C-alpha positions in Angstrom: -0.2 15.9 4.1 3.4 14.9 4.3 6.2 16.1 2.0 5.6 15.4 -1.7 1.9 15.6 -1.0 1.8 12.2 0.6 -1.2 11.4 2.7 -0.5 10.5 6.3 -1.3 6.8 5.9 -1.5 6.3 9.7 -4.5 8.7 9.9 -6.3 6.7 7.2 -6.1 3.4 9.1 -9.1 1.8 10.7 -7.8 -1.3 12.4 -11.3 -2.5 13.2 -12.2 -2.4 9.5 -9.1 -3.6 7.5 -11.2 -4.4 4.5 -12.5 -0.8 4.3 -8.9 0.5 4.8 -7.7 -1.7 2.0 -10.4 -0.3 -0.3 -9.5 3.2 0.7 -5.8 2.6 0.0 -6.6 1.0 -3.4 -8.5 4.2 -4.4 -5.6 6.4 -3.3 -3.1 4.1 -5.1 -4.7 5.2 -8.4 -3.5 8.8 -7.8 0.2 7.9 -7.9 2.4 6.7 -10.8 3.7 3.2 -10.4 7.3 4.5 -10.2 6.5 6.8 -7.3 7.7 5.8 -3.8 4.2 6.5 -2.4 2.8 3.8 -4.8 5.2 1.2 -3.2 4.4 2.5 0.3 0.7 2.1 -0.3 1.2 -1.4 -1.6 2.9 -2.3 1.7 -0.1 -0.8 3.6 -2.5 -2.8 1.4 -0.5 -6.0 2.3 -0.8 -5.1 5.9 -4.6 -4.7 5.6 -4.7 -8.0 3.8 -2.8 -9.7 6.6 -5.2 -8.3 9.2 -8.0 -9.9 7.1 -6.1 -13.2 7.2 -5.6 -13.1 3.4 -2.0 -14.1 3.8 -1.5 -15.4 0.2 -2.8 -12.1 -1.2 -0.6 -10.2 1.2 2.5 -12.1 0.1 1.6 -11.5 -3.6 1.2 -7.8 -2.9 4.6 -7.7 -1.2 6.1 -9.6 -4.1 5.0 -6.8 -6.3 6.8 -4.3 -4.1 10.0 -6.4 -4.2 9.9 -6.8 -8.0 9.5 -3.0 -8.4 12.3 -2.2 -6.0 14.6 -4.4 -7.9 13.6 -2.6 -11.1 14.1 0.9 -9.6 17.4 2.5 -10.5 19.5 3.6 -7.5 
Protein backbone atom coordinates (compact mmCIF):
# COMPACT_ATOMS: atom_id res chain seq x y z
CA UNK A 1 0.00 0.00 0.00
CA UNK A 2 1.07 3.54 -0.65
CA UNK A 3 0.64 6.53 1.66
CA UNK A 4 -2.98 7.14 2.69
CA UNK A 5 -3.68 3.40 2.25
CA UNK A 6 -3.76 3.70 -1.53
CA UNK A 7 -3.32 0.48 -3.45
CA UNK A 8 -0.41 0.37 -5.85
CA UNK A 9 -2.49 0.59 -9.00
CA UNK A 10 0.43 -0.50 -11.19
CA UNK A 11 0.50 -3.86 -9.43
CA UNK A 12 -3.20 -4.38 -10.13
CA UNK A 13 -2.88 -3.94 -13.88
CA UNK A 14 -3.20 -6.85 -16.27
CA UNK A 15 -2.54 -5.31 -19.67
CA UNK A 16 -3.55 -8.52 -21.40
CA UNK A 17 -6.98 -8.33 -19.72
CA UNK A 18 -8.00 -4.64 -19.59
CA UNK A 19 -11.66 -5.61 -19.16
CA UNK A 20 -10.85 -7.53 -15.99
CA UNK A 21 -8.62 -4.70 -14.79
CA UNK A 22 -11.46 -2.23 -15.31
CA UNK A 23 -13.79 -4.45 -13.28
CA UNK A 24 -11.21 -4.71 -10.49
CA UNK A 25 -10.73 -0.93 -10.43
CA UNK A 26 -14.49 -0.33 -10.34
CA UNK A 27 -14.75 -2.61 -7.30
CA UNK A 28 -11.95 -0.74 -5.54
CA UNK A 29 -13.52 2.61 -6.51
CA UNK A 30 -16.44 1.87 -4.18
CA UNK A 31 -14.06 1.94 -1.21
CA UNK A 32 -13.19 5.63 -1.62
CA UNK A 33 -15.34 8.71 -1.12
CA UNK A 34 -15.91 10.68 -4.30
CA UNK A 35 -13.92 13.64 -2.95
CA UNK A 36 -10.83 11.50 -2.28
CA UNK A 37 -7.92 11.94 -4.68
CA UNK A 38 -7.70 8.12 -4.97
CA UNK A 39 -11.22 8.14 -6.44
CA UNK A 40 -10.09 10.47 -9.21
CA UNK A 41 -6.89 8.53 -9.81
CA UNK A 42 -8.87 5.32 -10.14
CA UNK A 43 -11.17 6.96 -12.65
CA UNK A 44 -8.15 7.81 -14.80
CA UNK A 45 -7.02 4.19 -14.61
CA UNK A 46 -10.51 3.05 -15.58
CA UNK A 47 -10.37 5.38 -18.57
CA UNK A 48 -7.02 3.88 -19.49
CA UNK A 49 -8.49 0.37 -19.34
CA UNK A 50 -11.42 1.49 -21.46
CA UNK A 51 -9.04 2.93 -24.05
CA UNK A 52 -7.13 -0.34 -24.21
CA UNK A 53 -10.47 -2.01 -24.94
CA UNK A 54 -11.02 0.53 -27.73
CA UNK A 55 -14.00 1.97 -25.84
CA UNK A 56 -12.88 5.48 -26.63
CA UNK A 57 -16.22 7.23 -26.11
CA UNK A 58 -16.55 5.68 -22.65
CA UNK A 59 -12.96 6.59 -21.82
CA UNK A 60 -13.63 10.22 -22.77
CA UNK A 61 -16.78 10.25 -20.64
CA UNK A 62 -14.83 8.87 -17.68
CA UNK A 63 -12.15 11.52 -18.09
CA UNK A 64 -14.85 14.18 -18.37
CA UNK A 65 -16.04 13.08 -14.91
CA UNK A 66 -12.53 13.59 -13.57
CA UNK A 67 -12.27 17.02 -15.16
CA UNK A 68 -15.63 18.13 -13.71
CA UNK A 69 -14.67 16.93 -10.23
CA UNK A 70 -11.31 18.67 -10.41
CA UNK A 71 -13.01 21.95 -11.25
CA UNK A 72 -15.33 21.48 -8.26
CA UNK A 73 -12.49 20.69 -5.85
CA UNK A 74 -11.43 23.65 -3.72
CA UNK A 75 -7.74 24.44 -3.95
